Steps between C-alpha positions, in 0.01 A plus 500: 500500500707383798612143578237478778202592276392147421549380859307797638211444258496131555486553878217758452310250284510232760409738785207638310384150403494369856572694819355833381149355428501324835570839677237700301237241563533548874433879484156616596472817292422332158141430605439865555636617158471178290542678163839646598597161662416317179715728303790444733448123470513528134816714500656248740437219259604693192818618678599143585459402141698794366772439761533141391510586132739788556728281699537260211544766237761686691680177600523383141621829370769534777634141442538570131670835568788351705780306335605311809224512763549343833347171585287663777383756252409237237307286764296805638415632154422152371258446794328829431479425117362149587230644729404750239456237230303279732272783609452618149411150363272427789325832463429446128377155552294579810330798332405277200378203705315699767345741245383217269361289801317791652344615179389149401335457841332845480387440140343171612334653796354791294362251238333291781356808669359616168337171446344430836444844660186709488429871542308654790342848519623534850865495378523644143799400301579210742502127419286306752571135557250262674755365737433350855681749694571877511800604286622790299809532284659678202642314196753744361545555126365714221223523583497381855209305656340584833338193640274452799292204612118525550537425876729801530268708307212382722683529833696826469328839562508752209777701657702184575459384134607842388821471711575149355444597142717822536775300662501252192475788258800664655702188426388517138569870458848497647588162341625373825540155329797640287650646812503160675597320173806712478593427862448130434731502203775696688461261801558195291794674309728467807635161630307352790798554753490878459124577439216543732124463473466816716465746214221280335305476823546864597410643154198272490384653827564860382286464181216374720534801721497726193182336392350523842577875511315545164205304639516697820486829340191402297303295765662574841698304744218314678322356189837388360597332838169323521529376143853371586355297789232361278740402226793404722502138388410561138725305254624643170585291186840473360584809300269735697616779728522361858597633836809282506699524827304772669215373718147652515559552875807721428303704236207548740736595783657763262150643422397520860833677583484741201331795662739503794792448255383789289475733796845400632690464169611867473826398339333314213634753228848455649472117505374501156764730359781301671365177343495652154844650549643169621327317198668743257834472664483115487443513124748783418797377713571168312410655172757792541754263641513316177400767247720790621840324437390394152368849426825646620703273286289596192542861578878465533512320171298771324 
């Protein structure tokens, strides 16, 4: 472990929490391979956390190890240790509060749906609400609830309804709610002056793309696009899966461009592989930077 380890890890944590998400959000390739892009976003957030924790751990160990550390060394390492403690405390608190809040809202929504919804033979296994406007959403949980309104059931064609339900089922199967909850907790863990909402907004859009892809494979591009137009202004209650920052227009544009993109994207395997390799490196580098010196010290002692 060198003198610069805490400083390097602290700098890496700050870069991964702010500038790096801003750069990644401007890239165009994530919409073509959303699963790989989502993994990269997850590794980016995890690497920022590991770097912050590693900076504090290595700083504390090095200050203790020196008998007469310089003032500059103490200040740098104390800053790294302080950021680590702040991030760790905020992460634990954020995960607790966010998790409790979302689960309470979803439990309440599931209870209300179970009380007032009805079944309909046109949509088996779906909870139908007699609302005044077309809407469809998923309330995550075990088990999840698929909810549509009677106007949506009446107005959408069979293939459009199939696309909508498959989209919502994809959210439930993949537990996209837990993915977004994790990003929310990590976002809140970092102080306001270094964090960015970019990761939250981008990952929200990516999970919608993944669900759209599942619906497209089952029902086709055109029915899904028509359903998105019909449900463009549909609200979702607190706790339900919602489109977030991504607009229906952006999702429809992606669907209409899909065939052209599929023909042109001959480098998809390369892009996907690079995304996965980068994601792995982002997690491995800070882990090795902290763990390797400790393992070397243990090996030398043995």
